[in-house]
C-alpha positions as CSV (number, residue, x, y, z in Angstrom):
1,M,0.0,-0.1,0.0
2,R,3.1,2.6,0.8
3,T,4.5,2.2,-2.6
4,Y,1.3,2.6,-4.5
5,A,0.8,5.7,-2.4
6,E,4.5,6.6,-3.0
7,G,4.1,6.0,-6.7
8,L,0.5,7.7,-7.2
9,V,1.8,10.9,-5.7
10,L,5.1,10.8,-7.6
11,A,3.2,10.4,-10.9
12,V,1.0,13.3,-9.9
13,V,3.9,15.4,-8.9
14,S,5.5,14.3,-12.3
15,L,2.6,15.5,-14.0
16,V,1.9,18.7,-12.5
17,A,5.7,19.4,-13.5
18,I,5.1,17.9,-16.7
19,W,2.0,20.6,-17.3
20,G,4.2,23.1,-15.8
21,A,7.4,22.4,-18.1
22,W,4.8,22.9,-20.9
23,Q,4.2,26.6,-19.9
24,V,7.8,27.6,-20.3
25,P,7.7,29.8,-23.7
26,A,9.0,28.5,-26.7
27,A,12.7,29.3,-27.5
28,S,14.0,32.3,-30.2
29,P,15.2,30.6,-33.4
30,G,18.9,29.3,-32.5
31,D,18.5,29.1,-29.0
32,T,17.5,26.1,-26.6
33,W,14.5,25.6,-25.1
34,A,14.6,26.6,-21.5
35,G,11.8,24.3,-20.4
36,I,13.9,21.0,-21.9
37,V,15.8,20.4,-18.0
38,P,12.3,20.8,-16.3
39,F,10.7,18.2,-18.3
40,A,13.3,15.7,-19.0
41,A,13.5,15.5,-15.1
42,S,9.6,15.3,-15.5
43,V,9.2,12.7,-17.5
44,A,11.5,10.6,-16.0
45,L,10.0,11.2,-12.6
46,L,7.0,9.4,-14.4
47,G,8.8,6.5,-15.2
48,L,9.9,6.5,-11.7
49,S,6.4,6.7,-10.6
50,G,5.7,3.6,-13.2
51,L,8.4,1.3,-11.9
52,L,7.4,1.9,-8.4
53,L,3.7,1.4,-9.6
54,V,5.1,-2.0,-11.0
55,G,7.3,-2.8,-8.3
56,A,4.0,-2.9,-5.6
57,S,2.2,-4.3,-8.2
58,S,4.4,-7.5,-7.8
59,Q,4.3,-7.1,-3.4
60,V,3.2,-9.8,-1.4
61,G,2.8,-8.6,2.3
62,D,2.0,-9.8,5.2
63,V,-0.9,-8.0,7.8
64,A,1.6,-6.6,10.3
65,T,3.5,-5.1,7.1
66,A,0.4,-3.5,6.0
67,R,-0.9,-1.8,9.1
68,A,2.8,-0.2,9.3
69,D,2.4,0.7,5.6
70,S,-0.9,1.7,5.8
71,G,0.2,4.5,8.7
72,A,3.2,5.5,6.2
73,T,0.8,5.9,3.6
74,V,-1.2,8.7,5.3
75,Q,1.7,10.3,6.2
76,I,2.8,10.1,2.8
77,I,-0.4,11.6,1.5
78,V,-0.8,14.3,4.7
79,L,3.0,15.4,3.8
80,F,1.8,16.1,-0.4
81,I,-1.5,17.7,0.6
82,I,0.4,20.0,2.9
83,A,3.2,20.4,-0.1
84,L,0.4,21.4,-2.3
85,I,-0.8,24.3,0.0
86,Y,2.6,25.6,1.0
87,Q,3.2,26.2,-2.9
88,Q,0.1,27.4,-3.6
89,S,0.8,29.5,-0.4
90,F,3.8,31.5,-2.2
91,R,0.9,33.6,-4.2
92,W,-0.7,35.0,-1.3
93,F,1.8,35.4,1.4
94,G,4.8,35.1,-0.2
95,Y,8.1,32.8,1.0
96,L,8.4,33.8,4.4
97,L,5.3,33.5,6.2
98,P,4.3,29.9,4.3
99,T,7.9,28.6,5.0
100,A,8.2,29.4,8.6
101,I,4.2,27.7,9.3
102,V,5.4,24.8,7.4
103,A,8.7,24.1,8.6
104,P,8.2,23.3,12.4
105,I,4.9,21.1,10.8
106,V,7.2,19.2,8.7
107,L,10.0,18.5,10.9
108,Y,7.7,17.5,13.6
109,M,6.4,14.5,11.2
110,F,9.7,13.6,10.5
111,G,10.6,12.8,14.2
112,V,11.5,16.2,15.5
113,R,10.0,16.3,18.7
114,S,12.0,19.3,20.6
115,W,9.4,22.2,21.2
116,I,12.3,24.6,21.2
117,G,14.2,23.1,17.9
118,L,10.4,23.2,16.5
119,A,10.3,27.0,17.4
120,V,13.8,27.7,16.2
121,S,13.1,26.5,12.7
122,V,10.4,28.5,12.8
123,V,13.0,31.7,12.3
124,I,16.1,29.2,10.7
125,C,14.2,27.7,8.0
126,P,13.0,30.9,6.2
127,L,16.5,33.0,7.1
128,V,18.8,30.3,5.8
129,F,16.7,29.2,2.4
130,H,16.2,32.9,1.9
131,L,20.1,32.9,2.2
132,I,21.3,29.9,-0.3
133,F,17.7,30.9,-3.2
134,F,17.5,35.3,-3.1
135,V,20.6,36.0,-2.2
136,L,23.4,33.4,-2.8
137,L,21.5,32.2,-6.2
138,G,20.0,35.8,-6.9
139,V,16.5,33.9,-7.1
140,F,13.7,37.1,-7.0
141,P,11.7,35.8,-4.1
142,P,7.7,35.4,-4.6
143,Y,6.0,38.3,-3.5
144,G,2.5,38.2,-1.8
145,E,-0.3,39.3,-3.4
146,V,-2.3,39.4,-0.1
147,F,0.1,39.7,2.6
148,D,4.3,39.6,2.3
149,L,6.4,39.4,5.2
150,L,9.5,39.8,3.3
151,S,8.1,43.5,1.8
152,W,6.7,44.0,5.7
153,I,10.5,43.4,7.0
154,Q,12.4,45.3,4.6
155,G,9.7,48.6,5.1
């Protein structure tokens, strides 16, 4: 069951990524299409999801394994829903606020139980990711339409 859930989630992610890659505008004559790498990676993910699903269909398990997989399946689906909400919330609230909210939730799901560590992750995760992506790599941060903590901090 768990492998089925992983394969299905990966298939959905890869299909959305393929659709997103097709949204990249066509290249000018003589240039390389900017969507070639995301498209190739998305197709590769779709192939991997197919392998997961084929492997899941050939697995035979006992009842104890099925119960353990059932709990893991729920966690996979919950994490996928959190990822979708997180990604969509960038549009409304920018980058910092959703990251500050989601980081401790996901860390808790992965076994971090220190309340101090979870509280620190509210500040550290957005700060570290901001430094890596928007300062060092020079990617433009997504600004929120409803409220953006970054523009509020910058004044």
